[in-house]
All heavy atoms as a GROMACS GRO file, in nm:
protein
  618
    1MET      N    1   0.083  -0.118   0.000
    1MET     CA    2   0.000   0.000   0.000
    1MET      C    3   0.087   0.124   0.000
    1MET      O    4   0.199   0.120   0.046
    1MET     CB    5  -0.092  -0.002   0.121
    1MET     CG    6  -0.202  -0.104   0.107
    1MET     SD    7  -0.326  -0.082   0.233
    1MET     CE    8  -0.323  -0.245   0.302
    2HIS      N    9   0.031   0.232  -0.048
    2HIS     CA   10   0.106   0.356  -0.063
    2HIS      C   11   0.041   0.463   0.024
    2HIS      O   12  -0.068   0.507  -0.003
    2HIS     CB   13   0.106   0.400  -0.209
    2HIS     CG   14   0.142   0.288  -0.301
    2HIS    ND1   15   0.269   0.237  -0.308
    2HIS    CD2   16   0.068   0.216  -0.387
    2HIS    CE1   17   0.272   0.139  -0.396
    2HIS    NE2   18   0.151   0.124  -0.445
    3SER      N   19   0.110   0.504   0.128
    3SER     CA   20   0.054   0.596   0.224
    3SER      C   21   0.090   0.739   0.189
    3SER      O   22   0.203   0.771   0.157
    3SER     CB   23   0.106   0.564   0.364
    3SER     OG   24   0.055   0.653   0.457
    4THR      N   25  -0.010   0.826   0.195
    4THR     CA   26   0.014   0.970   0.187
    4THR      C   27  -0.070   1.030   0.298
    4THR      O   28  -0.191   1.035   0.289
    4THR     CB   29  -0.029   1.030   0.052
    4THR    OG1   30  -0.166   0.999   0.030
    4THR    CG2   31   0.053   0.976  -0.062
    5SER      N   32  -0.006   1.070   0.404
    5SER     CA   33  -0.080   1.126   0.515
    5SER      C   34  -0.013   1.253   0.561
    5SER      O   35   0.102   1.280   0.530
    5SER     CB   36  -0.090   1.026   0.630
    5SER     OG   37   0.038   0.993   0.675
    6SER      N   38  -0.087   1.329   0.636
    6SER     CA   39  -0.035   1.456   0.683
    6SER      C   40  -0.100   1.492   0.814
    6SER      O   41  -0.219   1.476   0.831
    6SER     CB   42  -0.065   1.565   0.580
    6SER     OG   43  -0.028   1.689   0.629
    7THR      N   44  -0.022   1.540   0.906
    7THR     CA   45  -0.079   1.589   1.030
    7THR      C   46  -0.093   1.741   1.027
    7THR      O   47  -0.146   1.800   1.119
    7THR     CB   48   0.010   1.548   1.150
    7THR    OG1   49   0.143   1.595   1.127
    7THR    CG2   50   0.010   1.398   1.169
    8ASP      N   51  -0.047   1.803   0.919
    8ASP     CA   52  -0.056   1.949   0.911
    8ASP      C   53  -0.181   1.995   0.836
    8ASP      O   54  -0.200   2.113   0.813
    8ASP     CB   55   0.068   2.009   0.845
    8ASP     CG   56   0.093   1.956   0.705
    8ASP    OD1   57   0.004   1.887   0.649
    8ASP    OD2   58   0.201   1.984   0.650
    9GLY      N   59  -0.269   1.900   0.796
    9GLY     CA   60  -0.395   1.936   0.733
    9GLY      C   61  -0.385   1.969   0.586
    9GLY      O   62  -0.481   2.014   0.526
   10LEU      N   63  -0.268   1.951   0.523
   10LEU     CA   64  -0.254   1.988   0.383
   10LEU      C   65  -0.310   1.882   0.289
   10LEU      O   66  -0.350   1.913   0.179
   10LEU     CB   67  -0.106   2.015   0.350
   10LEU     CG   68  -0.045   2.133   0.422
   10LEU    CD1   69   0.103   2.144   0.386
   10LEU    CD2   70  -0.117   2.261   0.391
   11ASN      N   71  -0.311   1.755   0.330
   11ASN     CA   72  -0.368   1.649   0.247
   11ASN      C   73  -0.518   1.649   0.262
   11ASN      O   74  -0.571   1.679   0.368
   11ASN     CB   75  -0.314   1.512   0.287
   11ASN     CG   76  -0.176   1.489   0.234
   11ASN    OD1   77  -0.125   1.566   0.154
   11ASN    ND2   78  -0.115   1.382   0.279
   12GLN      N   79  -0.586   1.614   0.153
   12GLN     CA   80  -0.729   1.605   0.154
   12GLN      C   81  -0.768   1.468   0.106
   12GLN      O   82  -0.709   1.416   0.013
   12GLN     CB   83  -0.789   1.709   0.060
   12GLN     CG   84  -0.876   1.808   0.128
   12GLN     CD   85  -0.935   1.903   0.027
   12GLN    OE1   86  -0.874   1.937  -0.074
   12GLN    NE2   87  -1.054   1.948   0.053
   13VAL      N   88  -0.868   1.410   0.168
   13VAL     CA   89  -0.920   1.282   0.122
   13VAL      C   90  -0.991   1.307  -0.011
   13VAL      O   91  -1.074   1.397  -0.021
   13VAL     CB   92  -1.018   1.222   0.226
   13VAL    CG1   93  -1.082   1.096   0.175
   13VAL    CG2   94  -0.946   1.198   0.357
   14PRO      N   95  -0.958   1.229  -0.116
   14PRO     CA   96  -1.022   1.250  -0.246
   14PRO      C   97  -1.173   1.226  -0.239
   14PRO      O   98  -1.221   1.152  -0.154
   14PRO     CB   99  -0.957   1.144  -0.336
   14PRO     CG  100  -0.835   1.099  -0.265
   14PRO     CD  101  -0.860   1.122  -0.119
   15PHE      N  102  -1.246   1.290  -0.332
   15PHE     CA  103  -1.388   1.259  -0.344
   15PHE      C  104  -1.399   1.110  -0.372
   15PHE      O  105  -1.312   1.051  -0.434
   15PHE     CB  106  -1.453   1.338  -0.458
   15PHE     CG  107  -1.464   1.485  -0.429
   15PHE    CD1  108  -1.389   1.577  -0.500
   15PHE    CD2  109  -1.552   1.532  -0.332
   15PHE    CE1  110  -1.399   1.712  -0.473
   15PHE    CE2  111  -1.562   1.667  -0.305
   15PHE     CZ  112  -1.486   1.757  -0.376
   16SER      N  113  -1.507   1.050  -0.325
   16SER     CA  114  -1.520   0.905  -0.342
   16SER      C  115  -1.662   0.868  -0.383
   16SER      O  116  -1.755   0.948  -0.372
   16SER     CB  117  -1.481   0.833  -0.213
   16SER     OG  118  -1.566   0.873  -0.108
   17ILE      N  119  -1.676   0.744  -0.433
   17ILE     CA  120  -1.804   0.689  -0.470
   17ILE      C  121  -1.829   0.563  -0.389
   17ILE      O  122  -1.736   0.503  -0.337
   17ILE     CB  123  -1.812   0.657  -0.621
   17ILE    CG1  124  -1.701   0.559  -0.661
   17ILE    CG2  125  -1.808   0.782  -0.704
   17ILE    CD1  126  -1.711   0.508  -0.803
   18GLU      N  127  -1.955   0.522  -0.378
   18GLU     CA  128  -1.987   0.400  -0.307
   18GLU      C  129  -1.961   0.280  -0.396
   18GLU      O  130  -1.991   0.281  -0.515
   18GLU     CB  131  -2.133   0.402  -0.263
   18GLU     CG  132  -2.160   0.501  -0.152
   18GLU     CD  133  -2.300   0.489  -0.096
   18GLU    OE1  134  -2.361   0.382  -0.106
   18GLU    OE2  135  -2.348   0.590  -0.044
   19ASP      N  136  -1.902   0.178  -0.338
   19ASP     CA  137  -1.878   0.052  -0.407
   19ASP      C  138  -1.917  -0.059  -0.310
   19ASP      O  139  -1.850  -0.078  -0.209
   19ASP     CB  140  -1.730   0.039  -0.446
   19ASP     CG  141  -1.700  -0.088  -0.522
   19ASP    OD1  142  -1.782  -0.182  -0.520
   19ASP    OD2  143  -1.593  -0.096  -0.584
   20PRO      N  144  -2.027  -0.132  -0.339
   20PRO     CA  145  -2.073  -0.233  -0.244
   20PRO      C  146  -1.970  -0.344  -0.219
   20PRO      O  147  -1.976  -0.411  -0.116
   20PRO     CB  148  -2.199  -0.290  -0.309
   20PRO     CG  149  -2.195  -0.245  -0.451
   20PRO     CD  150  -2.109  -0.123  -0.457
   21ASP      N  151  -1.874  -0.362  -0.308
   21ASP     CA  152  -1.771  -0.463  -0.290
   21ASP      C  153  -1.652  -0.414  -0.208
   21ASP      O  154  -1.568  -0.492  -0.168
   21ASP     CB  155  -1.720  -0.513  -0.426
   21ASP     CG  156  -1.827  -0.586  -0.504
   21ASP    OD1  157  -1.912  -0.654  -0.440
   21ASP    OD2  158  -1.828  -0.575  -0.627
   22TYR      N  159  -1.644  -0.282  -0.185
   22TYR     CA  160  -1.531  -0.225  -0.111
   22TYR      C  161  -1.582  -0.106  -0.031
   22TYR      O  162  -1.580   0.008  -0.077
   22TYR     CB  163  -1.419  -0.183  -0.206
   22TYR     CG  164  -1.290  -0.152  -0.135
   22TYR    CD1  165  -1.208  -0.255  -0.089
   22TYR    CD2  166  -1.251  -0.022  -0.111
   22TYR    CE1  167  -1.090  -0.227  -0.022
   22TYR    CE2  168  -1.134   0.006  -0.044
   22TYR     CZ  169  -1.054  -0.096   0.000
   22TYR     OH  170  -0.937  -0.069   0.067
   23GLN      N  171  -1.632  -0.135   0.089
   23GLN     CA  172  -1.687  -0.028   0.172
   23GLN      C  173  -1.673  -0.065   0.320
   23GLN      O  174  -1.632  -0.176   0.352
   23GLN     CB  175  -1.834  -0.004   0.139
   23GLN     CG  176  -1.923  -0.124   0.166
   23GLN     CD  177  -2.067  -0.096   0.128
   23GLN    OE1  178  -2.101   0.012   0.084
   23GLN    NE2  179  -2.153  -0.194   0.145
   24GLY      N  180  -1.704   0.026   0.406
   24GLY     CA  181  -1.698   0.001   0.550
   24GLY      C  182  -1.561   0.026   0.608
   24GLY      O  183  -1.477   0.093   0.548
   25LEU      N  184  -1.539  -0.028   0.726
   25LEU     CA  185  -1.412  -0.010   0.795
   25LEU      C  186  -1.316  -0.123   0.759
   25LEU      O  187  -1.358  -0.236   0.737
   25LEU     CB  188  -1.434  -0.006   0.946
   25LEU     CG  189  -1.520   0.108   0.998
   25LEU    CD1  190  -1.541   0.096   1.147
   25LEU    CD2  191  -1.460   0.243   0.962
   26GLU      N  192  -1.188  -0.091   0.754
   26GLU     CA  193  -1.084  -0.189   0.722
   26GLU      C  194  -1.043  -0.260   0.850
   26GLU      O  195  -0.974  -0.203   0.934
   26GLU     CB  196  -0.964  -0.121   0.657
   26GLU     CG  197  -0.849  -0.213   0.626
   26GLU     CD  198  -0.888  -0.329   0.537
   26GLU    OE1  199  -0.945  -0.307   0.429
   26GLU    OE2  200  -0.863  -0.443   0.577
   27LEU      N  201  -1.086  -0.384   0.865
   27LEU     CA  202  -1.058  -0.460   0.986
   27LEU      C  203  -0.951  -0.566   0.966
   27LEU      O  204  -0.904  -0.626   1.062
   27LEU     CB  205  -1.188  -0.526   1.036
   27LEU     CG  206  -1.303  -0.430   1.064
   27LEU    CD1  207  -1.430  -0.508   1.097
   27LEU    CD2  208  -1.268  -0.332   1.174
   28GLU      N  209  -0.912  -0.590   0.840
   28GLU     CA  210  -0.819  -0.699   0.811
   28GLU      C  211  -0.672  -0.658   0.816
   28GLU      O  212  -0.586  -0.741   0.838
   28GLU     CB  213  -0.852  -0.759   0.674
   28GLU     CG  214  -0.991  -0.822   0.670
   28GLU     CD  215  -1.030  -0.870   0.533
   28GLU    OE1  216  -0.941  -0.881   0.446
   28GLU    OE2  217  -1.149  -0.896   0.512
   29THR      N  218  -0.640  -0.534   0.793
   29THR     CA  219  -0.501  -0.489   0.795
   29THR      C  220  -0.480  -0.390   0.909
   29THR      O  221  -0.575  -0.330   0.958
   29THR     CB  222  -0.460  -0.421   0.662
   29THR    OG1  223  -0.539  -0.303   0.645
   29THR    CG2  224  -0.478  -0.514   0.544
   30MET      N  225  -0.359  -0.374   0.945
   30MET     CA  226  -0.326  -0.279   1.051
   30MET      C  227  -0.287  -0.145   0.988
   30MET      O  228  -0.171  -0.111   0.978
   30MET     CB  229  -0.213  -0.333   1.138
   30MET     CG  230  -0.249  -0.460   1.213
   30MET     SD  231  -0.393  -0.442   1.320
   30MET     CE  232  -0.331  -0.330   1.442
   31SER      N  233  -0.386  -0.072   0.941
   31SER     CA  234  -0.362   0.059   0.881
   31SER      C  235  -0.452   0.162   0.947
   31SER      O  236  -0.541   0.218   0.884
   31SER     CB  237  -0.392   0.055   0.730
   31SER     OG  238  -0.300  -0.026   0.664
   32PRO      N  239  -0.431   0.187   1.075
   32PRO     CA  240  -0.516   0.287   1.140
   32PRO      C  241  -0.476   0.428   1.100
   32PRO      O  242  -0.364   0.452   1.054
   32PRO     CB  243  -0.489   0.264   1.288
   32PRO     CG  244  -0.350   0.212   1.293
   32PRO     CD  245  -0.334   0.131   1.166
   33CYS      N  246  -0.569   0.516   1.115
   33CYS     CA  247  -0.541   0.659   1.097
   33CYS      C  248  -0.430   0.695   1.194
   33CYS      O  249  -0.436   0.660   1.312
   33CYS     CB  250  -0.668   0.737   1.126
   33CYS     SG  251  -0.644   0.911   1.157
   34GLU      N  252  -0.326   0.762   1.145
   34GLU     CA  253  -0.209   0.792   1.228
   34GLU      C  254  -0.238   0.890   1.340
   34GLU      O  255  -0.180   0.880   1.447
   34GLU     CB  256  -0.096   0.842   1.139
   34GLU     CG  257  -0.047   0.736   1.043
   34GLU     CD  258   0.051   0.789   0.940
   34GLU    OE1  259   0.065   0.913   0.929
   34GLU    OE2  260   0.111   0.708   0.871
   35LYS      N  261  -0.326   0.986   1.317
   35LYS     CA  262  -0.354   1.087   1.418
   35LYS      C  263  -0.452   1.036   1.523
   35LYS      O  264  -0.432   1.053   1.642
   35LYS     CB  265  -0.410   1.214   1.354
   35LYS     CG  266  -0.440   1.323   1.454
   35LYS     CD  267  -0.489   1.448   1.388
   35LYS     CE  268  -0.519   1.555   1.492
   35LYS     NZ  269  -0.572   1.675   1.431
   36HIS      N  270  -0.560   0.973   1.477
   36HIS     CA  271  -0.666   0.930   1.569
   36HIS      C  272  -0.647   0.788   1.620
   36HIS      O  273  -0.707   0.750   1.720
   36HIS     CB  274  -0.803   0.942   1.500
   36HIS     CG  275  -0.834   1.081   1.457
   36HIS    ND1  276  -0.831   1.121   1.325
   36HIS    CD2  277  -0.865   1.192   1.528
   36HIS    CE1  278  -0.861   1.249   1.317
   36HIS    NE2  279  -0.882   1.294   1.439
   37GLY      N  280  -0.565   0.708   1.550
   37GLY     CA  281  -0.540   0.571   1.593
   37GLY      C  282  -0.659   0.478   1.576
   37GLY      O  283  -0.664   0.370   1.633
   38LYS      N  284  -0.758   0.521   1.499
   38LYS     CA  285  -0.879   0.441   1.479
   38LYS      C  286  -0.871   0.366   1.347
   38LYS      O  287  -0.790   0.396   1.260
   38LYS     CB  288  -1.003   0.532   1.478
   38LYS     CG  289  -1.026   0.600   1.611
   38LYS     CD  290  -1.150   0.685   1.606
   38LYS     CE  291  -1.175   0.754   1.739
   38LYS     NZ  292  -1.291   0.841   1.735
   39THR      N  293  -0.959   0.268   1.330
   39THR     CA  294  -0.967   0.190   1.208
   39THR      C  295  -0.997   0.281   1.090
   39THR      O  296  -1.077   0.374   1.100
   39THR     CB  297  -1.078   0.084   1.222
   39THR    OG1  298  -1.050   0.006   1.337
   39THR    CG2  299  -1.084  -0.005   1.101
   40SER      N  300  -0.932   0.255   0.976
   40SER     CA  301  -0.952   0.334   0.855
   40SER      C  302  -1.078   0.291   0.782
   40SER      O  303  -1.125   0.179   0.796
   40SER     CB  304  -0.832   0.316   0.761
   40SER     OG  305  -0.714   0.356   0.824
   41GLU      N  306  -1.130   0.382   0.700
   41GLU     CA  307  -1.249   0.357   0.620
   41GLU      C  308  -1.208   0.320   0.477
   41GLU      O  309  -1.116   0.379   0.421
   41GLU     CB  310  -1.336   0.483   0.618
   41GLU     CG  311  -1.464   0.468   0.544
   41GLU     CD  312  -1.550   0.594   0.551
   41GLU    OE1  313  -1.498   0.702   0.587
   41GLU    OE2  314  -1.668   0.584   0.520
   42ARG      N  315  -1.275   0.222   0.417
   42ARG     CA  316  -1.251   0.181   0.279
   42ARG      C  317  -1.329   0.272   0.185
   42ARG      O  318  -1.451   0.288   0.200
   42ARG     CB  319  -1.298   0.038   0.255
   42ARG     CG  320  -1.223  -0.066   0.330
   42ARG     CD  321  -1.288  -0.199   0.303
   42ARG     NE  322  -1.217  -0.307   0.368
   42ARG     CZ  323  -1.262  -0.430   0.370
   42ARG    NH1  324  -1.376  -0.461   0.314
   42ARG    NH2  325  -1.191  -0.524   0.430
   43LEU      N  326  -1.260   0.330   0.086
   43LEU     CA  327  -1.325   0.418  -0.010
   43LEU      C  328  -1.271   0.392  -0.150
   43LEU      O  329  -1.164   0.332  -0.166
   43LEU     CB  330  -1.301   0.565   0.028
   43LEU     CG  331  -1.357   0.608   0.164
   43LEU    CD1  332  -1.302   0.745   0.202
   43LEU    CD2  333  -1.508   0.609   0.161
   44VAL      N  334  -1.344   0.440  -0.251
   44VAL     CA  335  -1.302   0.432  -0.390
   44VAL      C  336  -1.302   0.574  -0.445
   44VAL      O  337  -1.404   0.644  -0.439
   44VAL     CB  338  -1.396   0.342  -0.474
   44VAL    CG1  339  -1.353   0.339  -0.619
   44VAL    CG2  340  -1.398   0.200  -0.417
   45ALA      N  341  -1.188   0.617  -0.499
   45ALA     CA  342  -1.172   0.755  -0.547
   45ALA      C  343  -1.261   0.781  -0.668
   45ALA      O  344  -1.280   0.695  -0.754
   45ALA     CB  345  -1.026   0.781  -0.584
   46PHE      N  346  -1.313   0.901  -0.674
   46PHE     CA  347  -1.392   0.948  -0.788
   46PHE      C  348  -1.348   1.091  -0.818
   46PHE      O  349  -1.422   1.186  -0.802
   46PHE     CB  350  -1.541   0.942  -0.756
   46PHE     CG  351  -1.630   0.968  -0.874
   46PHE    CD1  352  -1.632   0.880  -0.980
   46PHE    CD2  353  -1.710   1.081  -0.881
   46PHE    CE1  354  -1.713   0.903  -1.090
   46PHE    CE2  355  -1.791   1.106  -0.989
   46PHE     CZ  356  -1.793   1.016  -1.094
   47GLU      N  357  -1.219   1.103  -0.855
   47GLU     CA  358  -1.160   1.235  -0.874
   47GLU      C  359  -1.041   1.226  -0.968
   47GLU      O  360  -0.944   1.155  -0.941
   47GLU     CB  361  -1.115   1.288  -0.738
   47GLU     CG  362  -1.056   1.426  -0.739
   47GLU     CD  363  -1.023   1.471  -0.598
   47GLU    OE1  364  -1.115   1.499  -0.520
   47GLU    OE2  365  -0.902   1.477  -0.567
   48GLY      N  366  -1.047   1.294  -1.080
   48GLY     CA  367  -0.935   1.305  -1.173
   48GLY      C  368  -0.877   1.172  -1.216
   48GLY      O  369  -0.948   1.075  -1.242
   49THR      N  370  -0.744   1.165  -1.220
   49THR     CA  371  -0.676   1.045  -1.269
   49THR      C  372  -0.679   0.931  -1.168
   49THR      O  373  -0.638   0.820  -1.200
   49THR     CB  374  -0.529   1.076  -1.305
   49THR    OG1  375  -0.464   1.127  -1.188
   49THR    CG2  376  -0.520   1.176  -1.418
   50ASP      N  377  -0.725   0.956  -1.047
   50ASP     CA  378  -0.733   0.851  -0.945
   50ASP      C  379  -0.869   0.780  -0.945
   50ASP      O  380  -0.890   0.688  -0.866
   50ASP     CB  381  -0.706   0.908  -0.806
   50ASP     CG  382  -0.563   0.950  -0.788
   50ASP    OD1  383  -0.474   0.879  -0.840
   50ASP    OD2  384  -0.538   1.053  -0.724
   51THR      N  385  -0.963   0.820  -1.030
   51THR     CA  386  -1.096   0.760  -1.032
   51THR      C  387  -1.088   0.608  -1.043
   51THR      O  388  -1.018   0.555  -1.128
   51THR     CB  389  -1.179   0.818  -1.148
   51THR    OG1  390  -1.195   0.958  -1.126
   51THR    CG2  391  -1.316   0.753  -1.157
   52GLY      N  392  -1.155   0.542  -0.951
   52GLY     CA  393  -1.158   0.397  -0.949
   52GLY      C  394  -1.056   0.332  -0.858
   52GLY      O  395  -1.065   0.214  -0.828
   53ARG      N  396  -0.957   0.408  -0.813
   53ARG     CA  397  -0.855   0.354  -0.722
   53ARG      C  398  -0.912   0.338  -0.582
   53ARG      O  399  -0.978   0.428  -0.529
   53ARG     CB  400  -0.733   0.446  -0.715
   53ARG     CG  401  -0.643   0.437  -0.834
   53ARG     CD  402  -0.525   0.530  -0.821
   53ARG     NE  403  -0.429   0.484  -0.721
   53ARG     CZ  404  -0.331   0.560  -0.674
   53ARG    NH1  405  -0.316   0.684  -0.715
   53ARG    NH2  406  -0.248   0.513  -0.584
   54ARG      N  407  -0.885   0.224  -0.521
   54ARG     CA  408  -0.929   0.199  -0.383
   54ARG      C  409  -0.827   0.258  -0.287
   54ARG      O  410  -0.707   0.257  -0.314
   54ARG     CB  411  -0.944   0.049  -0.359
   54ARG     CG  412  -1.049  -0.016  -0.446
   54ARG     CD  413  -1.049  -0.165  -0.430
   54ARG     NE  414  -0.919  -0.216  -0.472
   54ARG     CZ  415  -0.870  -0.335  -0.438
   54ARG    NH1  416  -0.940  -0.417  -0.364
   54ARG    NH2  417  -0.752  -0.375  -0.479
   55PHE      N  418  -0.876   0.309  -0.174
   55PHE     CA  419  -0.787   0.363  -0.072
   55PHE      C  420  -0.850   0.354   0.065
   55PHE      O  421  -0.970   0.331   0.079
   55PHE     CB  422  -0.748   0.508  -0.105
   55PHE     CG  423  -0.862   0.608  -0.100
   55PHE    CD1  424  -0.881   0.686   0.013
   55PHE    CD2  425  -0.946   0.626  -0.208
   55PHE    CE1  426  -0.984   0.780   0.018
   55PHE    CE2  427  -1.048   0.720  -0.205
   55PHE     CZ  428  -1.067   0.796  -0.091
   56LEU      N  429  -0.766   0.366   0.166
   56LEU     CA  430  -0.810   0.373   0.304
   56LEU      C  431  -0.794   0.517   0.350
   56LEU      O  432  -0.699   0.585   0.310
   56LEU     CB  433  -0.725   0.282   0.393
   56LEU     CG  434  -0.719   0.136   0.352
   56LEU    CD1  435  -0.621   0.061   0.441
   56LEU    CD2  436  -0.856   0.073   0.360
   57ALA      N  437  -0.886   0.564   0.433
   57ALA     CA  438  -0.881   0.703   0.477
   57ALA      C  439  -0.926   0.714   0.622
   57ALA      O  440  -0.990   0.625   0.676
   57ALA     CB  441  -0.970   0.790   0.389
   58CYS      N  442  -0.891   0.826   0.682
   58CYS     CA  443  -0.938   0.858   0.817
   58CYS      C  444  -1.091   0.850   0.817
   58CYS      O  445  -1.156   0.906   0.729
   58CYS     CB  446  -0.892   0.998   0.855
   58CYS     SG  447  -0.951   1.053   1.017
   59ALA      N  448  -1.148   0.780   0.913
   59ALA     CA  449  -1.292   0.759   0.918
   59ALA      C  450  -1.367   0.870   0.991
   59ALA      O  451  -1.490   0.867   1.000
   59ALA     CB  452  -1.324   0.625   0.983
   60GLU      N  453  -1.295   0.968   1.041
   60GLU     CA  454  -1.361   1.080   1.109
   60GLU      C  455  -1.440   1.163   1.007
   60GLU      O  456  -1.402   1.172   0.890
   60GLU     CB  457  -1.258   1.169   1.178
   60GLU     CG  458  -1.188   1.102   1.295
   60GLU     CD  459  -1.281   1.076   1.412
   60GLU    OE1  460  -1.364   1.162   1.444
   60GLU    OE2  461  -1.270   0.967   1.471
   61PRO      N  462  -1.549   1.226   1.049
   61PRO     CA  463  -1.628   1.306   0.957
   61PRO      C  464  -1.550   1.429   0.906
   61PRO      O  465  -1.453   1.472   0.967
   61PRO     CB  466  -1.749   1.350   1.039
   61PRO     CG  467  -1.716   1.321   1.181
   61PRO     CD  468  -1.603   1.223   1.183
   62GLU      N  469  -1.598   1.482   0.794
   62GLU     CA  470  -1.534   1.601   0.736
   62GLU      C  471  -1.530   1.712   0.840
   62GLU      O  472  -1.623   1.733   0.915
   62GLU     CB  473  -1.614   1.648   0.614
   62GLU     CG  474  -1.542   1.752   0.533
   62GLU     CD  475  -1.613   1.784   0.403
   62GLU    OE1  476  -1.686   1.698   0.352
   62GLU    OE2  477  -1.594   1.895   0.354
   63GLY      N  478  -1.419   1.780   0.846
   63GLY     CA  479  -1.398   1.885   0.946
   63GLY      C  480  -1.317   1.834   1.064
   63GLY      O  481  -1.245   1.910   1.126
   64GLN      N  482  -1.327   1.705   1.094
   64GLN     CA  483  -1.247   1.643   1.199
   64GLN      C  484  -1.147   1.546   1.139
   64GLN      O  485  -1.060   1.495   1.208
   64GLN     CB  486  -1.338   1.567   1.296
   64GLN     CG  487  -1.437   1.655   1.368
   64GLN     CD  488  -1.536   1.574   1.449
   64GLN    OE1  489  -1.534   1.452   1.449
   64GLN    NE2  490  -1.624   1.643   1.518
   65ASN      N  491  -1.160   1.522   1.009
   65ASN     CA  492  -1.074   1.429   0.936
   65ASN      C  493  -0.934   1.486   0.925
   65ASN      O  494  -0.916   1.603   0.894
   65ASN     CB  495  -1.135   1.409   0.797
   65ASN     CG  496  -1.071   1.301   0.719
   65ASN    OD1  497  -0.952   1.308   0.692
   65ASN    ND2  498  -1.148   1.202   0.680
   66CYS      N  499  -0.832   1.402   0.950
   66CYS     CA  500  -0.693   1.451   0.950
   66CYS      C  501  -0.627   1.442   0.812
   66CYS      O  502  -0.514   1.488   0.796
   66CYS     CB  503  -0.611   1.373   1.051
   66CYS     SG  504  -0.585   1.200   1.009
   67GLY      N  505  -0.693   1.383   0.712
   67GLY     CA  506  -0.635   1.376   0.579
   67GLY      C  507  -0.556   1.250   0.553
   67GLY      O  508  -0.493   1.237   0.448
   68PHE      N  509  -0.557   1.154   0.646
   68PHE     CA  510  -0.485   1.028   0.627
   68PHE      C  511  -0.542   0.954   0.506
   68PHE      O  512  -0.662   0.931   0.496
   68PHE     CB  513  -0.495   0.941   0.751
   68PHE     CG  514  -0.441   0.801   0.731
   68PHE    CD1  515  -0.304   0.779   0.732
   68PHE    CD2  516  -0.524   0.694   0.710
   68PHE    CE1  517  -0.252   0.651   0.714
   68PHE    CE2  518  -0.474   0.566   0.693
   68PHE     CZ  519  -0.338   0.546   0.694
   69VAL      N  520  -0.453   0.917   0.412
   69VAL     CA  521  -0.491   0.838   0.294
   69VAL      C  522  -0.383   0.735   0.270
   69VAL      O  523  -0.264   0.766   0.271
   69VAL     CB  524  -0.505   0.927   0.167
   69VAL    CG1  525  -0.522   0.842   0.042
   69VAL    CG2  526  -0.620   1.024   0.182
   70GLU      N  527  -0.425   0.610   0.250
   70GLU     CA  528  -0.332   0.504   0.214
   70GLU      C  529  -0.393   0.432   0.093
   70GLU      O  530  -0.500   0.373   0.103
   70GLU     CB  531  -0.312   0.407   0.330
   70GLU     CG  532  -0.209   0.301   0.300
   70GLU     CD  533  -0.171   0.224   0.424
   70GLU    OE1  534  -0.242   0.129   0.458
   70GLU    OE2  535  -0.071   0.263   0.487
   71TRP      N  536  -0.323   0.441  -0.020
   71TRP     CA  537  -0.374   0.382  -0.144
   71TRP      C  538  -0.357   0.230  -0.141
   71TRP      O  539  -0.251   0.180  -0.107
   71TRP     CB  540  -0.300   0.439  -0.264
   71TRP     CG  541  -0.331   0.584  -0.284
   71TRP    CD1  542  -0.253   0.690  -0.246
   71TRP    CD2  543  -0.448   0.640  -0.342
   71TRP    NE1  544  -0.316   0.808  -0.277
   71TRP    CE2  545  -0.436   0.780  -0.336
   71TRP    CE3  546  -0.564   0.585  -0.397
   71TRP    CZ2  547  -0.534   0.865  -0.385
   71TRP    CZ3  548  -0.661   0.671  -0.445
   71TRP    CH2  549  -0.646   0.810  -0.439
   72VAL      N  550  -0.462   0.160  -0.178
   72VAL     CA  551  -0.459   0.014  -0.189
   72VAL      C  552  -0.413  -0.024  -0.329
   72VAL      O  553  -0.334  -0.116  -0.346
   72VAL     CB  554  -0.599  -0.045  -0.159
   72VAL    CG1  555  -0.603  -0.194  -0.186
   72VAL    CG2  556  -0.638  -0.014  -0.015
   73ASP      N  557  -0.464   0.047  -0.429
   73ASP     CA  558  -0.426   0.020  -0.569
   73ASP      C  559  -0.308   0.107  -0.609
   73ASP      O  560  -0.296   0.223  -0.566
   73ASP     CB  561  -0.543   0.050  -0.662
   73ASP     CG  562  -0.661  -0.042  -0.640
   73ASP    OD1  563  -0.638  -0.161  -0.612
   73ASP    OD2  564  -0.777   0.005  -0.651
   74HIS      N  565  -0.222   0.052  -0.692
   74HIS     CA  566  -0.111   0.130  -0.747
   74HIS      C  567  -0.167   0.241  -0.835
   74HIS      O  568  -0.280   0.232  -0.884
   74HIS     CB  569  -0.019   0.041  -0.832
   74HIS     CG  570   0.059  -0.055  -0.752
   74HIS    ND1  571   0.170  -0.019  -0.679
   74HIS    CD2  572   0.042  -0.189  -0.729
   74HIS    CE1  573   0.218  -0.124  -0.616
   74HIS    NE2  574   0.143  -0.229  -0.644
   75GLN      N  575  -0.087   0.342  -0.857
   75GLN     CA  576  -0.128   0.452  -0.944
   75GLN      C  577  -0.151   0.399  -1.085
   75GLN      O  578  -0.077   0.313  -1.132
   75GLN     CB  579  -0.021   0.561  -0.945
   75GLN     CG  580  -0.066   0.688  -1.010
   75GLN     CD  581   0.032   0.802  -0.983
   75GLN    OE1  582   0.138   0.783  -0.929
   75GLN    NE2  583  -0.009   0.921  -1.019
   76TRP      N  584  -0.256   0.447  -1.149
   76TRP     CA  585  -0.287   0.402  -1.286
   76TRP      C  586  -0.175   0.444  -1.380
   76TRP      O  587  -0.116   0.550  -1.364
   76TRP     CB  588  -0.418   0.461  -1.336
   76TRP     CG  589  -0.540   0.433  -1.255
   76TRP    CD1  590  -0.635   0.525  -1.219
   76TRP    CD2  591  -0.587   0.308  -1.201
   76TRP    NE1  592  -0.734   0.464  -1.147
   76TRP    CE2  593  -0.708   0.331  -1.135
   76TRP    CE3  594  -0.538   0.178  -1.201
   76TRP    CZ2  595  -0.780   0.230  -1.071
   76TRP    CZ3  596  -0.608   0.078  -1.137
   76TRP    CH2  597  -0.728   0.106  -1.074
   77PRO      N  598  -0.144   0.360  -1.480
   77PRO     CA  599  -0.042   0.398  -1.579
   77PRO      C  600  -0.092   0.514  -1.666
   77PRO      O  601  -0.213   0.529  -1.685
   77PRO     CB  602  -0.023   0.271  -1.663
   77PRO     CG  603  -0.146   0.191  -1.642
   77PRO     CD  604  -0.201   0.228  -1.506
   78PRO      N  605  -0.002   0.595  -1.718
   78PRO     CA  606  -0.045   0.706  -1.804
   78PRO      C  607  -0.110   0.653  -1.931
   78PRO      O  608  -0.073   0.547  -1.981
   78PRO     CB  609   0.084   0.782  -1.836
   78PRO     CG  610   0.195   0.697  -1.786
   78PRO     CD  611   0.141   0.589  -1.700
   79THR      N  612  -0.206   0.729  -1.979
   79THR     CA  613  -0.275   0.686  -2.103
   79THR      C  614  -0.226   0.766  -2.222
   79THR      O  615  -0.178   0.875  -2.209
   79THR     CB  616  -0.428   0.704  -2.091
   79THR    OG1  617  -0.455   0.840  -2.056
   79THR    CG2  618  -0.483   0.610  -1.988
   0.00000   0.00000   0.00000
């Protein structure tokens, strides 16, 4: 997995879409949010060149979210 996280608030969790095959909290791996220490949420990106990529993110609601993102899928190859 590829982690991009920030405690300074500069990272933003990408917009995401619902995917019934990849949703909820990540209970199988040890990838907690670094700031809150809680289980990460499974999401699928719906933004720019990352659309369709699965990632884990801080599960706190917007405004309290620390911006923790860990990509599950590798970056898509250039087209």
